[in-house]
Structure formats: structure tokens, C-alpha cells
C-alpha positions as CSV (number, residue, x, y, z in Angstrom):
1,M,-61.6,-41.2,17.1
2,T,-57.8,-40.8,17.2
3,G,-56.8,-42.8,14.1
4,G,-55.5,-46.2,15.0
5,G,-55.8,-45.6,18.7
6,Q,-52.8,-43.3,19.1
7,A,-53.6,-40.0,20.9
8,I,-53.2,-36.9,18.8
9,K,-50.9,-34.5,20.6
10,Y,-51.7,-31.4,18.6
11,L,-54.8,-30.1,16.9
12,W,-54.9,-27.0,14.7
13,Y,-57.6,-25.0,13.0
14,G,-56.4,-22.8,10.1
15,D,-58.6,-19.8,9.5
16,D,-57.7,-20.0,5.8
17,F,-56.4,-22.8,3.7
18,T,-53.0,-21.4,2.8
19,G,-52.0,-20.9,6.4
20,A,-53.5,-24.3,7.4
21,S,-51.4,-26.0,4.7
22,D,-48.3,-24.2,6.0
23,T,-48.7,-25.7,9.4
24,L,-49.2,-29.1,7.7
25,A,-45.8,-28.6,6.0
26,T,-44.2,-27.6,9.3
27,F,-45.1,-31.0,10.9
28,A,-44.3,-33.0,7.8
29,I,-40.8,-31.4,7.3
30,A,-40.1,-32.3,11.0
31,G,-40.8,-36.0,10.2
32,L,-44.1,-36.1,12.1
33,K,-47.2,-37.6,10.7
34,A,-49.9,-35.0,10.1
35,L,-53.1,-34.6,8.0
36,L,-55.1,-31.5,7.2
37,C,-58.9,-32.2,7.1
38,L,-61.5,-30.0,5.4
39,G,-64.0,-29.9,8.3
40,V,-64.1,-32.0,11.5
41,P,-63.4,-35.6,10.3
42,D,-65.5,-38.6,11.1
43,A,-64.2,-41.8,12.8
44,T,-64.2,-43.7,9.5
45,H,-61.8,-41.2,7.8
46,L,-59.5,-41.0,10.8
47,A,-59.3,-44.8,11.1
48,A,-58.4,-45.0,7.4
49,V,-55.3,-42.8,7.8
50,G,-53.9,-44.5,10.9
51,P,-51.9,-42.9,13.8
52,L,-51.2,-39.2,13.6
53,D,-49.0,-36.9,15.7
54,A,-51.0,-33.8,14.7
55,L,-54.3,-33.1,12.9
56,G,-55.4,-30.0,11.2
57,I,-58.8,-28.6,10.2
58,A,-58.8,-26.1,7.4
59,G,-61.5,-23.5,7.3
60,A,-62.4,-20.0,6.1
61,A,-63.0,-18.2,9.4
62,R,-60.7,-15.4,8.3
63,S,-63.4,-14.1,5.9
64,M,-66.4,-14.6,8.3
65,S,-68.6,-12.4,10.4
66,P,-68.4,-13.1,14.2
67,E,-71.7,-15.1,14.1
68,A,-70.5,-17.2,11.2
69,L,-67.1,-17.6,12.8
70,R,-68.7,-18.9,16.0
71,R,-70.7,-21.5,14.1
72,E,-67.5,-22.5,12.2
73,V,-65.2,-23.0,15.1
74,D,-67.5,-24.3,17.8
75,P,-67.5,-27.8,16.4
76,V,-63.7,-27.7,16.4
77,G,-63.7,-26.9,20.1
78,R,-66.1,-29.8,20.8
79,F,-63.9,-32.1,18.7
80,A,-60.8,-31.1,20.7
81,Q,-62.6,-31.8,23.9
82,V,-63.7,-35.2,22.7
83,L,-60.1,-36.0,21.6
84,R,-58.7,-34.8,24.9
85,V,-56.0,-33.1,22.8
86,P,-53.4,-31.3,25.0
87,L,-53.0,-28.3,22.7
88,L,-55.5,-26.6,20.4
89,H,-53.9,-24.1,18.0
90,Y,-56.1,-21.4,16.3
91,K,-53.8,-20.8,13.3
92,C,-54.2,-17.2,12.1
93,C,-52.4,-15.4,9.4
94,S,-48.8,-14.4,10.3
95,T,-49.8,-10.8,9.8
96,F,-52.7,-11.1,12.2
97,D,-55.0,-9.2,9.8
98,S,-58.5,-9.4,11.2
99,S,-61.1,-7.0,12.6
100,P,-64.0,-7.0,15.0
101,T,-66.4,-7.7,12.1
102,V,-64.3,-10.0,9.8
103,G,-62.2,-12.9,11.0
104,S,-62.3,-11.8,14.6
105,L,-59.5,-13.5,16.6
106,G,-61.3,-12.3,19.7
107,E,-64.4,-14.2,18.7
108,A,-62.4,-17.3,18.1
109,I,-60.8,-17.1,21.5
110,R,-64.2,-16.5,23.2
111,T,-65.7,-19.5,21.4
112,L,-62.9,-22.0,21.9
113,E,-61.8,-21.1,25.5
114,H,-64.9,-22.9,26.8
115,Y,-63.5,-26.2,25.6
116,M,-59.9,-25.7,26.8
117,P,-59.8,-25.4,30.6
118,N,-56.2,-24.2,30.9
119,P,-56.4,-20.5,32.2
120,L,-53.5,-19.5,30.0
121,R,-54.6,-18.0,26.7
122,A,-51.3,-17.8,24.8
123,I,-50.7,-15.7,21.7
124,V,-47.5,-16.1,19.8
125,G,-46.7,-12.9,17.9
126,G,-44.1,-13.6,15.2
127,Q,-42.7,-16.1,12.7
128,P,-39.1,-15.3,11.8
129,S,-39.0,-18.1,9.1
130,L,-41.6,-16.0,7.2
131,G,-40.1,-12.6,8.0
132,R,-42.6,-11.8,10.8
133,Y,-41.3,-10.4,14.0
134,C,-42.9,-9.1,17.2
135,A,-41.0,-6.7,19.5
136,F,-42.5,-5.1,22.6
137,G,-45.9,-6.3,21.3
138,N,-45.6,-4.6,18.0
139,L,-45.7,-6.7,14.8
140,F,-43.4,-6.3,11.8
141,A,-43.5,-8.1,8.5
142,G,-41.3,-8.3,5.4
143,A,-42.7,-7.4,2.0
144,G,-42.4,-10.5,-0.1
145,T,-39.7,-13.2,0.4
146,D,-36.7,-11.7,2.1
147,G,-38.0,-8.2,1.4
148,E,-37.7,-5.0,3.4
149,V,-39.3,-5.3,6.9
150,F,-42.1,-2.8,7.8
151,R,-44.1,-2.2,10.9
152,I,-47.4,-3.8,10.0
153,D,-49.4,-0.6,10.0
154,R,-46.9,0.8,7.5
155,H,-46.6,-2.4,5.4
156,P,-47.2,-1.6,1.7
157,T,-49.8,-4.4,1.4
158,M,-51.2,-5.3,4.8
159,A,-51.8,-1.7,5.8
160,H,-54.1,-1.5,2.7
161,H,-55.6,-5.0,2.7
162,P,-59.0,-4.7,0.9
163,V,-60.9,-6.5,3.7
164,T,-58.9,-6.3,7.0
165,P,-56.3,-3.5,6.7
166,M,-53.9,-3.4,9.6
167,S,-54.0,0.1,11.1
168,E,-52.5,-0.9,14.5
169,A,-49.1,-2.5,15.0
170,D,-49.4,-3.2,18.7
171,L,-51.1,-6.6,18.9
172,R,-52.4,-5.9,22.4
173,L,-54.3,-2.9,21.1
174,H,-55.3,-4.6,17.8
175,L,-56.8,-7.6,19.7
176,S,-58.4,-5.4,22.4
177,K,-60.6,-3.9,19.7
178,Q,-61.8,-7.5,19.1
179,G,-62.7,-8.1,22.7
180,V,-59.4,-9.4,24.2
181,P,-58.5,-6.8,26.8
182,N,-55.7,-6.6,29.3
183,I,-53.1,-8.7,27.4
184,D,-50.0,-9.5,29.4
185,L,-46.7,-9.4,27.4
186,V,-43.6,-11.6,27.6
187,D,-41.1,-9.5,25.7
188,W,-38.0,-10.7,23.9
189,R,-35.7,-9.7,26.8
190,Q,-37.2,-12.3,29.0
191,L,-36.8,-14.9,26.2
192,D,-33.2,-13.8,25.5
193,G,-31.5,-13.7,28.9
194,K,-33.6,-15.3,31.6
195,S,-33.2,-18.8,32.9
196,D,-36.1,-21.3,32.4
197,E,-37.0,-20.9,36.0
198,A,-37.1,-17.1,35.8
199,L,-39.2,-17.4,32.7
200,D,-41.6,-19.7,34.5
201,A,-41.9,-17.2,37.3
202,R,-42.4,-14.3,34.8
203,I,-45.5,-16.0,33.3
204,T,-48.2,-15.3,35.8
205,V,-51.5,-16.7,34.5
206,R,-54.3,-14.4,35.5
207,E,-57.9,-15.4,35.0
208,G,-59.5,-13.5,32.1
209,R,-56.2,-12.3,30.7
210,A,-54.2,-13.5,27.6
211,T,-50.4,-13.6,27.3
212,L,-48.6,-12.4,24.2
213,F,-45.1,-13.7,23.5
214,D,-42.7,-11.6,21.5
215,V,-40.7,-13.4,18.8
216,L,-37.6,-11.8,17.3
217,Q,-35.5,-14.8,16.4
218,T,-35.9,-18.5,15.8
219,G,-34.2,-19.2,19.1
220,H,-37.1,-17.7,21.0
221,L,-39.4,-20.3,19.7
222,Q,-37.9,-23.3,21.6
223,R,-38.3,-21.4,24.9
224,I,-41.9,-20.5,24.0
225,G,-42.5,-24.1,23.0
226,R,-41.4,-25.3,26.4
227,Q,-43.8,-22.9,28.1
228,L,-46.7,-24.0,25.9
229,W,-46.1,-27.8,26.2
230,Q,-45.5,-27.8,30.0
231,S,-48.7,-25.7,30.4
232,A,-50.7,-28.0,28.1
233,H,-49.8,-31.0,30.3
234,L,-51.4,-29.3,33.2
235,A,-54.7,-28.8,31.4
236,P,-55.8,-28.5,27.7
237,L,-54.4,-25.3,26.2
238,L,-55.6,-22.8,23.6
239,V,-52.9,-21.0,21.6
240,V,-53.4,-18.3,18.9
241,G,-50.7,-17.5,16.3
242,A,-49.1,-18.4,13.0
243,S,-47.2,-21.6,12.2
244,S,-44.6,-20.4,14.6
245,V,-46.7,-22.1,17.3
246,A,-46.1,-25.4,15.7
247,E,-42.4,-24.5,15.1
248,A,-42.1,-23.7,18.8
249,V,-43.7,-26.9,20.1
250,I,-41.7,-29.0,17.6
251,A,-38.5,-27.4,18.8
252,H,-39.3,-28.4,22.4
253,W,-40.4,-31.9,21.3
254,R,-36.9,-32.3,19.8
255,E,-35.3,-31.3,23.1
256,I,-37.4,-33.9,25.0
257,G,-37.1,-36.7,22.4
258,L,-40.7,-36.6,21.0
259,C,-39.4,-35.6,17.6
260,N,-36.3,-36.5,15.5
261,A,-34.2,-34.1,13.5
262,D,-35.6,-32.6,10.3
263,V,-36.1,-35.2,7.5
264,P,-34.6,-34.6,4.0
265,A,-36.7,-32.3,1.8
266,L,-39.2,-34.1,-0.3
267,E,-38.4,-33.4,-4.0
268,I,-41.3,-32.3,-6.1
269,A,-41.3,-33.9,-9.6
270,P,-42.1,-31.8,-12.7
271,A,-45.8,-31.8,-13.6
272,R,-46.6,-34.4,-16.2
273,D,-49.8,-32.7,-17.4
274,P,-50.8,-29.1,-17.9
275,V,-51.2,-27.1,-14.8
276,F,-54.1,-24.7,-13.9
277,V,-53.5,-21.7,-11.7
278,L,-56.2,-19.4,-10.3
279,A,-54.7,-16.2,-9.1
280,G,-57.3,-14.5,-7.0
281,S,-55.0,-12.4,-4.9
282,Q,-54.7,-8.7,-5.6
283,S,-51.3,-8.4,-3.9
284,A,-48.4,-6.7,-5.6
285,L,-46.3,-9.8,-5.1
286,T,-48.9,-12.1,-6.8
287,A,-49.0,-9.6,-9.7
288,V,-45.2,-9.9,-10.1
289,Q,-45.5,-13.7,-10.0
290,V,-48.2,-13.7,-12.7
291,E,-46.2,-11.3,-14.9
292,A,-43.1,-13.4,-14.5
293,A,-45.0,-16.6,-15.5
294,L,-46.4,-14.9,-18.6
295,A,-43.2,-13.2,-19.7
296,G,-42.1,-14.2,-23.1
297,G,-45.6,-13.9,-24.7
298,S,-46.2,-16.9,-27.0
299,N,-43.0,-18.6,-25.7
300,A,-44.3,-18.5,-22.1
301,R,-45.1,-21.9,-20.5
302,Y,-48.4,-20.5,-19.3
303,R,-51.3,-19.1,-21.3
304,S,-53.2,-16.1,-19.8
305,V,-56.9,-15.8,-19.1
306,A,-57.8,-12.4,-17.7
307,L,-61.0,-12.7,-15.6
308,D,-63.8,-10.3,-16.0
309,I,-64.6,-9.9,-12.4
310,P,-68.0,-8.2,-12.5
311,S,-69.2,-10.9,-15.0
312,I,-68.0,-14.0,-13.2
313,V,-69.4,-12.7,-9.8
314,S,-72.9,-11.9,-11.1
315,D,-73.4,-14.3,-14.0
316,G,-73.2,-18.1,-13.8
317,G,-73.0,-18.3,-17.5
318,A,-69.9,-16.2,-17.5
319,V,-68.2,-18.6,-15.1
320,A,-69.1,-21.5,-17.5
321,T,-67.8,-19.6,-20.5
322,T,-64.5,-18.7,-18.7
323,A,-64.1,-22.3,-17.5
324,E,-64.5,-23.6,-21.0
325,Q,-61.9,-21.1,-22.3
326,C,-59.5,-22.3,-19.7
327,A,-60.3,-26.0,-20.3
328,S,-59.9,-25.6,-24.0
329,L,-56.3,-24.3,-23.6
330,L,-55.6,-27.1,-21.1
331,R,-56.9,-29.7,-23.6
332,Q,-54.4,-28.2,-26.1
333,G,-51.6,-29.0,-23.7
334,H,-51.1,-25.5,-22.4
335,S,-50.8,-24.6,-18.7
336,V,-53.1,-21.7,-17.8
337,I,-53.1,-18.8,-15.4
338,A,-56.6,-17.3,-14.8
339,H,-56.0,-14.0,-13.0
340,T,-58.1,-11.2,-11.6
341,G,-55.7,-8.3,-11.8
342,R,-56.2,-5.5,-9.4
343,M,-59.7,-4.8,-8.2
344,M,-61.0,-1.2,-8.4
345,D,-62.8,0.6,-5.5
346,G,-66.5,0.1,-5.7
347,G,-66.3,-3.3,-7.4
348,P,-67.4,-6.7,-6.1
349,S,-66.3,-7.6,-2.6
350,Q,-63.3,-9.8,-2.0
351,L,-65.6,-12.5,-0.6
352,S,-67.8,-12.6,-3.7
353,V,-64.7,-12.7,-5.9
354,A,-63.3,-15.6,-3.9
355,Q,-66.6,-17.5,-4.1
356,A,-66.7,-17.0,-7.9
357,G,-63.1,-18.3,-8.0
358,G,-64.2,-21.4,-6.2
359,R,-67.0,-22.1,-8.8
360,L,-64.5,-21.5,-11.6
361,L,-61.9,-23.9,-10.2
362,A,-64.4,-26.6,-9.8
363,D,-65.8,-26.1,-13.3
364,V,-62.4,-26.1,-14.9
365,L,-61.4,-29.3,-13.2
366,K,-64.6,-30.9,-14.2
367,R,-64.1,-30.0,-17.9
368,A,-60.4,-31.0,-17.7
369,P,-60.2,-34.0,-15.4
370,F,-56.7,-34.9,-16.7
371,V,-55.3,-31.9,-14.7
372,R,-53.4,-33.4,-11.7
373,R,-51.7,-30.2,-10.4
374,A,-53.3,-26.9,-9.7
375,G,-52.4,-23.7,-7.8
376,V,-54.5,-21.1,-6.1
377,A,-53.2,-17.7,-5.0
378,G,-54.9,-15.7,-2.3
379,G,-55.9,-16.7,1.2
380,D,-59.6,-16.2,0.9
381,T,-59.6,-17.5,-2.7
382,S,-57.8,-20.6,-1.6
383,S,-60.2,-21.3,1.3
384,L,-63.4,-20.9,-0.8
385,A,-62.0,-22.5,-3.9
386,V,-61.0,-25.7,-2.1
387,E,-64.4,-25.8,-0.3
388,A,-66.0,-26.0,-3.8
389,L,-64.2,-29.3,-4.4
390,D,-65.2,-32.7,-3.0
391,I,-62.1,-33.0,-0.8
392,W,-62.1,-34.3,2.8
393,A,-58.4,-34.0,3.6
394,L,-55.0,-32.8,2.3
395,G,-51.7,-34.5,2.8
396,F,-48.2,-33.1,2.4
397,A,-46.6,-33.4,-1.1
398,G,-43.7,-30.9,-0.8
399,T,-42.6,-27.3,-0.2
400,L,-42.3,-24.9,-3.2
401,S,-41.2,-21.9,-1.2
402,K,-41.2,-20.4,2.3
403,G,-44.9,-20.6,3.4
404,V,-46.0,-22.3,0.1
405,T,-46.9,-25.9,0.3
406,L,-47.9,-28.5,-2.3
407,T,-50.6,-30.7,-0.9
408,R,-52.3,-33.9,-2.2
409,A,-56.1,-34.2,-2.1
410,N,-58.0,-37.0,-0.4
411,S,-61.4,-37.3,-2.0
412,E,-64.2,-39.8,-2.6
413,D,-64.3,-38.4,-6.2
414,I,-61.8,-40.3,-8.2
415,R,-61.3,-37.2,-10.5
416,I,-60.1,-35.2,-7.5
417,D,-58.4,-37.8,-5.3
418,G,-54.7,-37.4,-5.6
419,L,-54.9,-33.9,-7.1
420,E,-51.9,-31.8,-6.2
421,L,-52.8,-28.4,-4.9
422,M,-50.6,-25.4,-4.3
423,L,-52.3,-23.0,-1.9
424,K,-50.6,-19.7,-1.3
425,G,-51.3,-16.4,0.4
426,G,-50.8,-13.2,-1.5
427,Q,-47.5,-12.3,0.3
428,M,-45.9,-15.7,-0.2
429,G,-43.3,-17.0,-2.7
430,G,-40.7,-15.6,-5.0
431,P,-41.3,-14.1,-8.4
432,D,-40.7,-17.6,-10.1
433,L,-43.2,-19.4,-7.9
434,F,-45.6,-20.4,-10.7
435,E,-42.6,-21.6,-12.8
436,K,-41.6,-23.8,-9.8
437,L,-45.1,-25.2,-9.7
438,L,-44.6,-26.4,-13.3
439,G,-41.1,-27.6,-13.0
440,G,-40.8,-28.7,-9.4
441,V,-38.0,-27.7,-7.0
442,R,-34.5,-28.3,-8.4
């Protein structure tokens, strides 16, 4: 079950596809062999890819009710138990947006802890590489790439997220509402000045309590990684957090010789054929990216298809009509951005829009099978759009921007196999991201 007989050291489950692919990139950039599967893989698929250092499973738990989330992640816990993997990482969004009723991190912990006997329940609270910081248990996040940093409950986007608005910055209080009470805190002062021995003594594992680690700077991650990896060797460990969990463990692996220095960046070649982009995110940053890609009108490299949200959500015929409109432009040699714009209050739910986006993406690619590179903007949209395709795994093809990965599809369907997919959250990438998707990184 471990791909060529080599034990997998690290298993992660991403509660949306964009975040899961970011963790894939984290391992690949470090020169480690990793693969991201869409669902728990079978032995045949694992044997085909050979030895792996880390294995990911991409899902859509971020948009699920507690009952659906439990059904989604329970097989992942059983799989981790069968693999005897030392560390299971529940990869959540770096902004921790979740609630007791949607994408509950508490429900994820309660479901998975039965399979990971280590009494430590670790939560890593920041990711400086993406402008996410945790200080005294409070989460802060930048607005866009290298933008102004806000406390998360005052963030211009995340405080007003249409599904899981972040109204509480203290992650201990935020998670207590989801059934994770009495969270201990290792604050940044312990990570800054204490010796390893003093830090070991500070982390007292108490049954029934989780431990939250502050993260203010990249240097904190290596120290956290040491704590996680040495604990994982005592008993299989569950960790919750963003891709900073992988960054932390990799930093420690480098120190003990399990990982070499970073490998050179993989250059992304310009697209040879027209590119299709589905922009399902309603974030202000995605709107800027769409606007930048369409600037210049008829001279723009993309053509615009504005989506009629109520129609494509409620009418299958509208999805087909819109897909043909997109495919027709693609057949003419134009790259296309199909975009939702901002949703109005009282309109279709974010989930129903994401599901419609998945149907649209699959239909467009069926009508225009020559498209070999596509992009999806929006965490929920990415998760549900990719689920609509016949893909069993994603490999790493390159990095377009911080937190934005280009992946390559593994599929039994020859039309989809090898398709390059950019999956991005609403808050990720610079204004020229969609241009980079066309032209590659230079």
C-alpha cells in the first residue's frame, strides 16, 4: 500500500483543493517526492507511482456539514492507520475560516483522533510565507500578496466571507465553538528564546487538550517541526494547520538529513494552446485579477464570458449553452475567462455556485479537448470543479505565485490525463496571475 514498498513519512488531507495543492508544492520544491490523490488511493495506483516521501488526499470538507465531513475524512483516518504513517496533517485554509456547521475543524479532529494514538493534538497557527501570522493565539492575515496585514476578524475579505466569516481572531476561542475546548498555547516567546530542552519541558501533553503553536516568523517553523517530528516518532500524530505544518517538518528534516536543500524552481513553459479559466471566487483580489486579464478590450489575451449565476445554478440547459459559448471561443484560438462577478445577498449559495462551476468546467473540457491548461479560482469552486473531472491524482508542474500551484492531472481518461490545472484560493496571487498562467513564469 505504500508505493514500491517505501514507507510514506507524511500524509495530508486538504479540506479544499487549492490548499491541498499548495502543500504538494511545498514538498516538491524541497526536492521530495509527493503526489496529491483525489480520494483515498488504491494499491494499484500507488504501486504505479513508486516510492513517495509524502502523500496527499484532496477533498472538499471545507464546504461540508459536520455529518458529511465525518463521512469524508473517516476513510482518511483508516487509511493513515493502515499505512502506519507517523504524521497525519489535516490541512485547513491558512485563514482557518470554518464554523460549527460548515467545514468544522473540531469535527475533523474528533473524527481523526481515533486513528492517531498520540495524545498531542497539535495546531500550527500561522504561515509567514503567505502573510499569515499567529501571536498570543490571535491570527493575522495579509490582504493579497504582500498586502497590509489585518487581524483576521477585521480582514476586509475573511471577516465577510460569504460562508464562513471570521468573527473571532483568537484561534482558541474560534475552535472552542467547534468543540475543541481548553487549548494550550505555546506562544512565540517560547519559540524565540528558549532552548530545545526548555521548549520540550514547556509542552506538557494533557489528555483531552490540544496545543496551539504561535508562528510569527519562518524561524519558528523549524523549532515547531522538531517538536512535531519527535512526537510523531513516539506515536502516530495528528496535526491541524496550513502548509506551514509541512514547512515546519521539512525544515527539521533538513536539519537531521532527511531532506536536501531546495531544488531549483521548475520553469513553467508558455501555454501552447488556448487556456480556460473559471473564476468562481467573489474575492476582491480575484476581481482585480480578472480585470487585469481583460484589460485592453479586444487586444486582451483573454476573452470574457460573464456567467449568469441564477441560470447556471438552476438550469442544466444554461450550463450547456454557456459551455458551448466558451468552447466556441476556445476553438477560435482565444483563451477564455468565465467569471461570476460579485454575488448579491439572497442569491444562490456559494456551494450551489461551486457545483455549477464544476459542471461547466467538465462540459467545456469535453467540448474543447485540445485545452491542455486550465485555471480555477476559488477554494470551494476548485474542490468541486476538480471533483467533476475523472482525475485520480495531481502531480506538481510548477509554482505560479505564492500559494498558487500548477498541477498535472493523472486520469484514466486520455482527454484529461496530463491536463495542467491551476487551483487558487480567492486571496492568492498577484494582479497578473492569469497572465502568468498563459505565459509561464519568466
